C-alpha positions as CSV (number, residue, x, y, z in Angstrom):
1,X,0.0,0.0,0.0
2,X,2.9,2.4,0.7
3,X,4.7,3.7,-2.4
4,X,5.9,6.9,-3.9
5,X,2.4,7.9,-5.0
6,X,0.7,7.0,-1.8
7,X,-0.4,9.4,1.0
8,X,0.3,6.7,3.6
9,X,3.5,6.8,5.6
10,X,5.0,4.5,8.3
11,X,3.9,5.4,11.9
12,X,7.2,4.2,13.5
13,X,9.1,7.1,15.1
14,X,6.4,9.7,14.3
15,X,4.3,11.9,16.6
16,X,1.2,10.0,15.5
17,X,2.7,6.8,17.1
18,X,2.9,8.6,20.4
19,X,-0.4,10.5,20.4
20,X,-2.8,8.7,18.1
21,X,-3.6,5.8,20.4
22,X,-7.2,6.6,20.9
23,X,-9.7,5.3,18.3
24,X,-12.2,8.0,17.5
25,X,-13.7,5.9,14.7
26,X,-13.2,2.3,13.4
27,X,-14.7,1.1,10.2
28,X,-14.5,-1.7,7.7
29,X,-14.3,-0.1,4.3
30,X,-13.1,-0.7,0.7
31,X,-10.0,1.2,-0.4
32,X,-8.2,1.4,-3.7
33,X,-4.6,0.2,-3.6
34,X,-2.7,2.1,-6.2
35,X,0.4,-0.1,-6.2
36,X,-1.6,-3.2,-7.2
37,X,-4.5,-1.4,-8.7
38,X,-7.0,-3.5,-6.6
39,X,-10.0,-2.8,-4.4
40,X,-9.4,-4.3,-0.9
41,X,-11.5,-4.3,2.2
42,X,-9.6,-2.9,5.1
43,X,-10.2,-1.9,8.7
44,X,-9.4,1.8,9.1
45,X,-9.0,3.8,12.3
46,X,-9.4,7.6,12.6
47,X,-7.5,9.1,15.5
48,X,-6.2,12.7,16.1
49,X,-5.3,14.1,12.7
50,X,-4.6,10.6,11.4
51,X,-6.3,8.0,9.3
52,X,-4.6,4.7,10.1
53,X,-4.5,1.3,8.3
54,X,-2.3,-1.4,9.9
55,X,1.0,0.4,10.8
56,X,0.7,3.2,8.3
57,X,-1.2,6.5,8.4
58,X,-2.3,9.6,6.5
59,X,-1.6,13.0,8.2
60,X,-5.0,14.5,7.4
61,X,-4.0,18.2,8.0
62,X,-1.9,17.8,4.9
63,X,-4.9,16.9,2.8
64,X,-8.3,18.0,1.5
65,X,-11.2,15.7,0.9
66,X,-14.2,15.5,-1.4
67,X,-17.2,13.2,-1.8
68,X,-18.5,11.8,-5.1
69,X,-21.6,9.6,-5.5
70,X,-21.9,7.0,-8.3
71,X,-25.4,5.5,-9.0
72,X,-25.3,2.7,-11.5
73,X,-28.6,1.3,-12.8
74,X,-30.4,-1.0,-10.3
75,X,-28.0,0.1,-7.5
76,X,-28.5,2.1,-4.3
77,X,-25.4,4.1,-5.1
78,X,-21.7,4.2,-4.1
79,X,-20.1,6.9,-2.1
80,X,-16.4,7.6,-3.0
81,X,-14.4,9.7,-0.6
82,X,-11.3,11.1,-2.1
83,X,-8.5,12.2,0.2
84,X,-5.9,14.2,-1.7
85,X,-3.1,16.7,-1.8
86,X,-1.0,18.2,-4.6
87,X,1.0,14.9,-5.1
88,X,-1.4,12.0,-4.6
89,X,-4.9,10.7,-3.8
90,X,-6.5,7.9,-1.8
91,X,-10.0,6.5,-2.3
92,X,-12.4,5.2,0.3
93,X,-15.5,3.5,-1.1
94,X,-18.7,2.7,0.8
95,X,-22.3,2.0,-0.2
96,X,-23.5,2.7,3.4
97,X,-24.6,6.4,3.6
98,X,-24.4,6.3,7.5
99,X,-20.9,5.1,7.3
100,X,-20.0,7.8,4.8
101,X,-21.5,10.4,7.2
102,X,-19.4,9.2,10.1
103,X,-16.3,9.4,8.0
104,X,-17.1,12.9,6.8
105,X,-17.6,14.2,10.4
106,X,-13.9,13.6,11.2
107,X,-12.5,14.4,7.8
108,X,-14.2,17.9,8.1
109,X,-12.5,18.4,11.4
110,X,-9.0,17.2,10.5
111,X,-8.6,18.0,6.8
112,X,-7.9,21.4,5.4
113,X,-10.7,23.5,3.8
114,X,-10.0,25.9,1.0
115,X,-11.5,29.3,0.2
116,X,-11.3,30.8,3.7
117,X,-12.1,34.3,2.5
118,X,-15.3,33.0,0.7
119,X,-16.5,31.4,4.0
120,X,-15.4,33.7,6.8
121,X,-14.7,37.3,7.7
122,X,-11.4,37.9,9.6
123,X,-11.8,40.2,12.6
124,X,-8.9,41.5,14.7
125,X,-9.4,41.8,18.5
126,X,-7.5,44.2,20.8
127,X,-5.2,42.2,23.1
128,X,-6.9,38.8,22.2
129,X,-6.7,36.2,19.5
130,X,-8.7,37.3,16.4
131,X,-12.0,36.0,15.3
132,X,-13.5,34.5,12.1
133,X,-17.2,35.2,11.4
134,X,-19.0,32.7,9.3
135,X,-21.1,34.0,6.4
136,X,-23.4,31.0,6.6
137,X,-23.7,29.6,10.1
138,X,-25.9,32.3,11.6
139,X,-22.8,34.6,11.6
140,X,-21.1,32.3,14.1
141,X,-17.8,33.4,15.6
142,X,-14.6,31.3,16.0
143,X,-11.4,32.1,17.8
144,X,-8.7,32.1,15.1
145,X,-5.0,31.4,15.0
146,X,-3.3,32.6,11.7
147,X,-0.1,31.3,10.1
148,X,1.6,32.9,7.1
149,X,2.5,30.3,4.5
150,X,5.7,32.1,3.6
151,X,7.0,31.4,7.1
152,X,6.3,27.6,6.5
153,X,8.2,27.2,3.2
154,X,10.9,25.0,4.7
155,X,9.8,21.4,5.1
156,X,10.9,21.4,8.8
157,X,8.8,24.4,9.7
158,X,5.8,23.0,7.7
159,X,6.1,19.7,9.6
160,X,6.2,21.6,13.0
161,X,2.9,23.3,11.9
162,X,1.2,19.9,11.3
163,X,2.7,18.5,14.5
164,X,1.1,21.5,16.3
165,X,-2.3,20.6,14.9
166,X,-1.9,17.0,16.0
167,X,-0.9,18.1,19.5
168,X,-3.8,20.5,19.7
169,X,-6.3,17.8,18.7
170,X,-4.8,15.1,21.0
171,X,-4.5,17.4,24.1
172,X,-7.8,19.2,23.2
173,X,-6.1,22.5,23.7
174,X,-8.2,25.6,23.8
175,X,-9.7,27.0,21.7
176,X,-10.7,23.4,20.8
177,X,-10.2,23.1,17.0
178,X,-13.3,23.2,15.0
179,X,-11.8,23.4,11.5
180,X,-8.6,24.2,9.6
181,X,-8.9,26.5,6.6
182,X,-6.5,28.1,4.1
183,X,-6.3,30.7,1.3
184,X,-3.4,31.5,-1.0
185,X,-1.3,33.2,1.7
186,X,-2.3,31.7,5.1
187,X,-3.6,28.9,7.2
188,X,-6.3,29.5,9.7
189,X,-7.1,27.4,12.8
190,X,-10.7,28.0,13.8
191,X,-11.8,27.0,17.3
192,X,-14.4,27.8,20.0
193,X,-15.2,31.5,20.5
194,X,-13.5,32.7,23.6
195,X,-11.4,35.7,24.7
196,X,-7.8,34.3,24.8
197,X,-5.2,36.8,26.0
198,X,-1.5,36.1,26.3
199,X,0.4,36.5,29.6
200,X,2.6,39.1,27.8
201,X,-0.5,41.2,26.9
202,X,-1.8,40.9,30.4
203,X,1.5,42.0,31.9
204,X,2.0,44.9,29.6
205,X,-1.6,46.1,30.1
206,X,-1.3,46.5,33.8
207,X,-2.8,43.2,35.1
208,X,-2.0,42.6,38.7
209,X,-0.5,39.2,39.2
210,X,-1.7,38.6,42.7
211,X,-0.1,35.7,44.4
212,X,-2.9,33.2,44.2
213,X,-3.7,33.5,40.4
214,X,0.1,33.8,39.8
215,X,0.8,30.5,41.7
216,X,-2.2,28.8,40.0
217,X,-1.0,29.7,36.5
218,X,2.6,28.5,37.1
219,X,1.2,25.3,38.7
220,X,-1.1,24.6,35.8
221,X,1.7,25.2,33.2
222,X,3.8,22.6,35.1
223,X,0.9,20.2,34.9
224,X,0.6,20.7,31.2
225,X,4.4,20.1,30.8
226,X,3.9,16.9,32.7
227,X,1.3,15.8,30.2
228,X,3.8,16.3,27.4
229,X,6.4,14.4,29.3
230,X,4.0,11.5,29.8
231,X,3.7,11.2,26.0
232,X,7.5,11.4,25.6
233,X,7.3,14.7,23.7
234,X,8.0,18.4,24.6
235,X,6.4,21.8,23.9
236,X,9.5,23.6,22.8
237,X,8.0,27.1,22.7
238,X,7.0,28.1,26.2
239,X,7.1,31.9,26.7
240,X,4.9,34.8,27.7
241,X,3.6,35.3,24.2
242,X,2.4,31.7,23.8
243,X,0.6,31.1,27.2
244,X,-3.0,32.3,26.9
245,X,-5.8,32.8,29.5
246,X,-9.5,32.7,28.8
247,X,-10.5,36.0,30.3
248,X,-14.2,35.4,29.7
249,X,-14.3,32.2,31.7
250,X,-15.8,31.8,35.2
251,X,-12.9,29.5,36.1
252,X,-9.3,30.1,35.5
253,X,-8.4,28.4,32.2
254,X,-5.0,28.4,30.5
255,X,-3.7,27.0,27.2
256,X,-0.1,26.6,25.9
257,X,-0.3,27.4,22.2
258,X,2.2,27.2,19.3
259,X,4.1,24.1,20.4
260,X,7.2,23.4,18.3
261,X,7.8,19.7,18.4
262,X,10.2,18.1,15.9
263,X,10.7,14.4,15.9
264,X,14.4,14.8,14.8
265,X,15.3,17.5,17.3
266,X,17.4,16.8,20.4
267,X,15.3,19.1,22.6
268,X,13.6,17.5,25.7
269,X,11.4,18.4,28.6
270,X,14.3,20.1,30.4
271,X,14.1,22.9,27.9
272,X,10.5,23.4,28.8
273,X,11.3,23.5,32.5
274,X,14.0,26.2,31.9
275,X,11.6,28.2,29.7
276,X,9.0,28.1,32.5
277,X,11.7,29.4,34.8
278,X,12.4,32.3,32.5
279,X,8.7,33.1,32.2
280,X,8.4,33.1,36.0
281,X,11.5,35.3,36.2
282,X,10.0,37.8,33.7
283,X,6.8,38.2,35.7
284,X,8.5,38.3,39.1
285,X,10.9,41.0,38.2
286,X,8.6,43.0,36.0
287,X,8.5,46.8,36.8
288,X,6.2,49.6,35.9
289,X,8.5,50.8,33.2
290,X,6.6,48.6,30.7
291,X,9.7,46.6,29.7
292,X,10.0,42.9,30.1
293,X,13.5,41.7,31.1
294,X,15.2,39.6,28.4
295,X,18.1,38.2,30.4
296,X,18.1,36.1,33.5
297,X,20.3,37.1,36.5
298,X,20.8,34.2,38.8
299,X,23.0,36.4,41.1
300,X,20.0,38.7,41.7
301,X,17.9,35.7,42.8
302,X,20.6,34.5,45.2
303,X,21.2,37.9,46.7
304,X,17.5,38.4,47.4
305,X,17.3,34.9,49.0
306,X,20.2,35.8,51.2
307,X,18.6,39.2,52.1
308,X,15.3,37.7,53.0
309,X,16.9,35.1,55.2
310,X,18.1,37.9,57.5
311,X,15.8,38.9,60.4
312,X,13.5,41.9,60.0
313,X,14.3,42.0,56.2
314,X,12.2,44.4,54.2
315,X,10.2,43.8,51.0
316,X,11.9,44.6,47.7
317,X,10.6,46.9,45.0
318,X,9.4,44.0,42.9
319,X,5.6,43.9,43.3
320,X,5.1,40.4,42.0
321,X,7.7,38.9,44.3
322,X,5.9,37.4,47.4
323,X,8.0,34.8,49.2
324,X,11.5,33.4,49.5
325,X,10.0,30.0,48.3
326,X,9.1,31.7,45.1
327,X,12.8,32.7,44.6
328,X,13.8,29.1,45.5
329,X,11.6,27.7,42.8
330,X,13.0,30.2,40.3
331,X,16.5,29.2,41.2
332,X,15.7,25.5,40.7
333,X,13.9,25.9,37.4
334,X,16.6,28.1,35.9
335,X,19.5,26.0,37.2
336,X,18.1,22.6,36.0
337,X,18.1,21.4,39.6
338,X,14.5,20.0,39.5
339,X,12.1,17.8,37.6
340,X,8.5,18.3,36.8
341,X,7.4,16.0,39.5
342,X,9.5,17.7,42.2
343,X,8.5,21.2,41.0
344,X,4.8,20.3,41.4
345,X,5.3,19.7,45.1
346,X,7.6,22.7,45.7
347,X,7.3,24.6,48.9
348,X,5.8,27.7,47.1
349,X,2.7,25.7,46.1
350,X,2.6,24.0,49.6
351,X,2.7,27.4,51.3
352,X,-0.2,28.7,49.3
353,X,-2.2,25.5,49.8
354,X,-1.7,25.8,53.6
355,X,-3.3,29.3,53.5
356,X,-6.3,28.3,51.3
357,X,-9.1,25.8,51.6
358,X,-8.3,23.1,49.0
359,X,-11.7,21.4,48.9
360,X,-14.9,23.5,48.6
361,X,-16.8,20.8,50.4
362,X,-14.7,21.0,53.6
363,X,-16.3,23.0,56.3
364,X,-14.4,25.1,58.8
365,X,-15.6,24.1,62.3
366,X,-15.7,26.6,65.1
367,X,-13.1,24.7,67.0
368,X,-10.6,25.0,64.2
369,X,-11.2,28.7,63.5
370,X,-8.7,30.1,65.9
371,X,-6.0,27.6,64.8
372,X,-6.4,28.5,61.1
373,X,-6.2,32.2,61.9
374,X,-3.0,31.6,63.9
375,X,-1.5,29.6,61.0
376,X,-2.3,32.4,58.6
377,X,-0.6,34.9,61.0
378,X,2.5,32.7,61.0
379,X,2.8,32.6,57.2
380,X,1.8,36.1,56.3
381,X,1.4,39.4,58.1
382,X,-1.9,40.8,59.1
383,X,-2.1,43.1,56.1
384,X,-1.6,40.1,53.8
385,X,-4.5,37.9,54.8
386,X,-6.1,36.0,51.9
387,X,-9.8,36.4,51.4
388,X,-10.2,33.9,48.6
389,X,-9.8,30.2,48.2
390,X,-8.5,28.3,45.2
391,X,-9.7,24.8,44.2
392,X,-7.3,23.2,41.8
393,X,-9.3,20.5,40.0
394,X,-6.3,18.5,38.7
395,X,-4.4,16.0,40.7
396,X,-1.2,16.9,42.4
397,X,2.2,15.9,41.0
398,X,2.4,12.9,43.3
399,X,-0.7,11.1,42.3
400,X,-1.1,12.3,38.6
401,X,-1.6,9.5,36.1
402,X,-1.7,10.4,32.4
403,X,-5.0,9.8,30.7
404,X,-5.7,8.7,27.2
405,X,-7.8,11.8,26.6
406,X,-6.3,15.1,28.0
407,X,-8.6,17.9,28.8
408,X,-7.8,21.6,29.4
409,X,-6.6,22.2,33.0
410,X,-9.0,24.3,35.1
411,X,-8.5,26.1,38.4
412,X,-11.7,27.3,40.1
413,X,-11.5,30.5,42.0
414,X,-14.1,30.7,44.8
415,X,-14.8,33.7,46.9
416,X,-15.0,33.3,50.7
417,X,-15.2,35.6,53.7
418,X,-12.1,37.7,54.7
419,X,-10.4,36.0,57.6
420,X,-9.3,38.9,59.8
421,X,-8.8,37.8,63.4
422,X,-11.3,40.0,65.2
423,X,-14.4,39.3,67.3
424,X,-16.7,40.8,64.6
425,X,-15.1,38.6,61.9
426,X,-15.3,35.6,64.2
427,X,-19.1,36.2,64.6
428,X,-19.4,36.7,60.9
429,X,-17.6,33.4,60.3
430,X,-20.1,31.5,62.6
431,X,-23.0,32.9,60.5
432,X,-21.2,31.9,57.3
433,X,-20.5,28.4,58.6
434,X,-24.1,27.9,59.6
435,X,-25.3,28.9,56.1
436,X,-22.7,26.9,54.3
437,X,-24.1,23.6,55.7
438,X,-26.9,24.1,53.2
439,X,-24.8,25.4,50.3
440,X,-21.5,23.5,50.9
441,X,-21.2,22.2,47.3
442,X,-22.1,25.4,45.5
443,X,-19.7,27.6,43.7
444,X,-19.9,31.4,43.6
445,X,-19.3,32.5,40.0
446,X,-17.8,35.7,38.7
447,X,-18.1,37.4,35.3
448,X,-14.5,37.1,34.1
449,X,-10.9,36.5,35.0
450,X,-10.0,40.1,35.7
451,X,-13.2,40.4,37.9
452,X,-12.1,37.4,39.8
453,X,-8.8,38.9,40.8
454,X,-9.2,42.7,40.9
455,X,-10.5,42.8,44.5
456,X,-7.7,40.8,46.1
457,X,-5.8,43.0,48.5
458,X,-3.0,40.9,50.0
459,X,0.6,41.9,49.1
């Protein structure tokens, strides 16, 4: 079946071998084998961006498809699905219209569609990913990622683009790909309509990276890196420009876009860990001058750690630097002294967990109220009390087990009462606890990510 004119290629050593293990569709169908010029019934499997027969596959994002119907006399008709690109064609033949429909559902999702400009209107959005508005589907909007074809002229860059599509499908990365289109100059990845804003844009536009959302974002990026590691691949392009937050969501949602995975590259997950360290460094030491630091200064980290270890040490001028454990994590990420698993259980995350209620269903009893207040006083000063809790819905690094189907990571932000140790607040807490017995499992929702965080007052 595999020859110079065939779209099929061997799976061994490819990204498809690592990611396309889940069967989205399995069918018995007739194919036309060009090498022998025969019609053969085969079992085909459709997985993420791949059509698989035996140990060979077609990378569907490199192809278009079309359907033709042949109706000979005294026959119900035959559906011929042609998968093609500029060099070759493959033919899938079925007389079952329902089977044909099932195949088309996935081919529409994974194959490339031509004539983008005749189907959609491209709309730029300030600070967020652009949109595509459909001319036909009730003016439906789609979040859109655009690629210039002239930047993909080299075979290696073009393959990285197709690998990106496979990864986005397999990991179900936001904005959850709906369709891939093209015109003469560009490719367009269309996904669910959402306001996705990069960390760089948030930083430059004055977003306050309070400690809890800041910690949550770093933790969730580490979890995503762990998912890549579980599949023996890497992201290869982690930076402030490529980490996006859904600012319209009622829960904190992040996505790592624009992965640059190359099967023949020597990069590994350690590069991603270092890149996360640099990202953390750039936010931690960001100043109001509006410039993001380009170079990492390990001596600065060490000097601040030494300074903070002294008694009665004062805070620095860096507004997004909160704890010495934050500096320690920075040092470990940038010095290649840690693994993903160890980073996930680092003391910075532990410290925050100790000051927050981890499970929304856990009730704070009157007997424990004073103890919890004392613990908070021990970890942070009275002016830094946290008045919000975070529920991270993913498993910790210790008990995480990779799943076949990987969903976007989410971190729920739930408002609670402000825990100031005073008699008035103590009485308010008792009232809250009494009411919470009825509403223990409910979640208070906010309008958007900025709204969730803008009222936080701790330093």
